[in-house]
C-alpha positions, 0 to 999 in steps of 0.5 A: 499499500505504501508504494501506491500512496507514494506514487499518488502523492507525487502526482497530487502534491503541489510542486515547489514551483506551484507553491511559490507561485501561489504564495506570491499571488496570495501575498500580493492580494493580501497586501493590496487589500490590507492597505485599504482596510481600516479596523479589519485584517485580511488573512489566508484561510482554508486548505491554503492556510492548513497546507492541505491543498491539491495540485492544480486547485486554485481556489483560495479562501481569505477571511477579513477579521472584524473586531468582535466587541464592536460588530457582534450585534451587527455582524450581518452588516459586515458584507456592506462594510467590506464591499466598497473596500473590495471594489476600490481595491480590485474593481470588478467582483461578484457578491455571493449569497451564503449564511453571510454574503461573501465576495469572489474575484477571478485573477487568471486561473486563481479564484479568490473567495473573500469572507467577512467574519468576526475575530473570535478565540472561542467557537461559542462566541461565533455569530455565524458558522464562518466565524469559526473557520480560522479556529479550524485552521489553527487546530489542523496546523497542530497536526502538520505531520498528517498534511500529506495523508489529508491530501491523499484522503481528499483525492480519494474522496474526489475520485470516488465522488463523495467529496463536498458538503454542498447540498447537491453532493452531501459528502465529505467536506475538506474539514471532515477529511482533515479530522478523519486523517488526524483521528486515525493517524493517517490515510491507511488508518482511515481506510482500515477503520472506515471499511468496518464503520457501522451507522451511528459511529461517533468520532470525537478526536478531542474527547469532548464526551466521555461516553457515546451516549452523552453525544446522543443526549446533549446534541440537538436531535437535528444534528444526529440524523447523519450516518456517522457523527463527527464531533467538531474538535473546536466546537463540541456542540457541532456534528461536522458530518451533519450534511453527510447522506447515507449514500455517500457514507455507503459509497465511501465505506465500500471504496475504503474496503475495496482499496484496503483489500486491493490497493491501487492508484486507480482508486485516486483517479478521477474518471468521467462516467460514460454512457457505455459504462452505464449500459455495461453495468446494466447487463441484461437489464435496461438503462435509461440515460438522460442528459440534463441542462442545468438552470443558470445560477449559483452552483450550489443552488443549481446543483440542489435543484438538479438533485431534487429533480433526480430524486423525484424522478427516481421515486415516482418511477418506483411508486409507479411500479418499476424496480430500479436496481441502480441509479445515479447522477453526475455533474461537472460545473459548466457541463450537462449533468448525467442521470441514469436509472437501471431496471430489470425489465418492463412492467405489466400493462395493468396493476391491481389497485387496492380500494376501501373495505366493502363495509365502508359504503360511502368510500366503496361507492366512490371507488366503484364509480371511479374504476370499471374492472372491480373485484372483491377479495377478503372484504376489500375492493380492488380494481384492475387499472391499465398503465400508461407506460410499461417501459421505463424510458417512456415513463422518464420522458413523461417525467421530464415534461412534468412541472416539477422537473421543468422548474428545476432544470432547463432541459432533459433529453434521452441519450 
């Protein structure tokens, strides 16, 4: 395994030249911004600060710190304070909406995201989740020996399509990868442990709680719905994995088990999903593949809408009577998304619909009036109902034209 990890690391770790170039860009950006800031200071954050970024990833997080005492009761005004300074310093910029608005600036291949926050030394003082970010960086930097293991875990998650806490991904955030690599003392420890995970696992690297039951007793119920609980090392009341879905948890667990048994550099290679691969996966079954053009807008919002459309189509197909053996969707920003659904076979052209008990006369009368082919079984009415669709591809074409799907996508077309 070590030889495989060494090879992968050589491919994903930033080169010395890249590090110098990125550092120069960041230093120049911060110098210009800090020159125009008053009563605030801009600093580097995110993976750039933690030293866990991957080669070729030029998204740079910066935070502008404002005095806590002065602004704690008006923290929502921080974007208004920062915007004129940003415009004066850099000219054109984009304001993005989040839990607190922030700004984005493109400089060549580099994307700078600048977030105004309150300067705090204790997570409990945070007014907004973003206020805690520098504390996350400080904690990760106490464990520099795991920087390369974190890089490996991030790349592994990206390659297995489980990376990102955005609402349309519901996977493992960069911070979760950092916590896991530190908790299990390296990448090898993560894949070994994760391959044996069961739902309800609690990871508490700083031992904020003495027993597992304390976690379930003290955390808000809404924070306990994720398949695993990862206690934030700097904020004991927060589950860092709250946004993780059951599917991404299972995908990650299976990928870890597969890699631990048979280590291969292929597990770190990001591959596009092609139609031929899906059809091969279907075997003797039937694969329905759709290309989906997203709506214009912010990535997270557009992605979330497509995810809802996908879930709706899959759920409606199963309710209609189709047995969906496998399904999935994939999307890279700037391209069309791919939806796919695999079923065993076509369904029969009629089905048995259950009605009310015969004794419920009023309901039974309505049921008889609505349906023609009615029969009785064990004191209950049933009707034979003809289906409009017996092939999954026809049903999905119909679903693509429904108001719900049309509101959440620009165009859906069969492949």
